[in-house]
N, C-alpha and C positions, 0 to 999 in steps of 0.2 A: 020581171023581164027575163026571158030565157035566152041564153046565148048558145047557139049550136056550134060546137067546136069540131072541126074535122081533124081527126088524129091520123097521122100517116106513120107507117113503120119506119124505124130508124134505118138510115142508110150509112154504110161505112164510107168515109172519105178515103181517097187514095193517099198514099204516103206523101207528106210534104204539102198537102192541100190545106190551106188555112180554114179554120172553122168560121171565121167572120172577118170583116174588114176592121183594121185598127181605128180607134176613135181619137187617138192622140199620137203625135209624132215628136221625137226629140227636137228641141230648138237649138241645141248646141252641137257643134261639130265634134267628131271623135277626138281630134287633137286637143280641143279646148277641154273636153271632159277628162282626158288623161292628165292635163296640167292641173285642173282643179282637184282631181282625185288624189294626185300626189301630195298636194297641200293638205287636203283633208286627212289623208292617211298619216302624214307626219304629225298633224295635230291630234291624232287619235290616241295619244298616250298622255296620261295625266301629268307625268313629269315634264314632258315637252310643252304642254299647255302652261304649266307653272313657269318654265324657263322663258317662254315667250312673254308671259305676263311681267316677269321681272325685267326683261330686256326692254319691253315697250315703255315701261314706266321710267326708265333711265334715259335721259336726254342724250347722253354720250355713249361711250363704249364701256362694256363691262368685261373685266378680266375673268377668266375661268377660275382663278384662285379666289375671287369674290363670290362665285356661284356655289362652289363645293360646300362651304359651311351651311348653306341654306337647305341642303338635302342630306338625307341619310344614305348617301351613295358615294362611291369612290370617284376620284377625279377621272379615271378612264371611262367610267360609265357616263358621267356628265358629258365628257367630250364626245362620246358616241351619240348621245341624244342631240348634242349641238351639231354634229356632222349630219345627222338625218335632217334636221331643220335647215341646215345650210344647203344640202343637196336639193331640197324641195324649194329653195329660193326664198324662204321665209326670213332667214337671218344671213348676215354677212359677217366676215371676220377679217381682222388685220393682225399680222404677227409683228411683234416687237421683241427681238431677242428670243428668249425662251417662252414668252407669254403670248397667248392669243386673246385678242379682245373681240367681243361679239356685240352686234347691234341688230335691231330689227329693220328690215327693208320696209320703209313706210308704205309702199304701194303693193307689197307682196300679197296681201289678202284682198285687194280691191276687186279682182275678177270674181273671186268666190263670194264676196260680200254683195256685189251687184246681182249675181245670179240668184242668191238666196232671198234678195229683197223683193 
């Protein structure tokens, strides 16, 4: 079977003209993507993943002083990582005197989990 192909010379597209129609479109809105990317970015550090792991396994609140011995990092560095997680909405904290107690927001990863499923 012989197929006769017609070859045409290449033609330049004008600037900004798409080469073809998109085959897929985003299903999430920009604001939802920004929220989920903030969570993913906060979890993108191995220490933060380990911190969330420790906090989620603890039914109550965990003091920073209990977290520092688990890592080969200084207390200010641990606090920085916890701040990033708190700003992303993954963990919450309560202060009692000099100490800060941290806990995982149970529903903080639900949106990302549903999207990934």
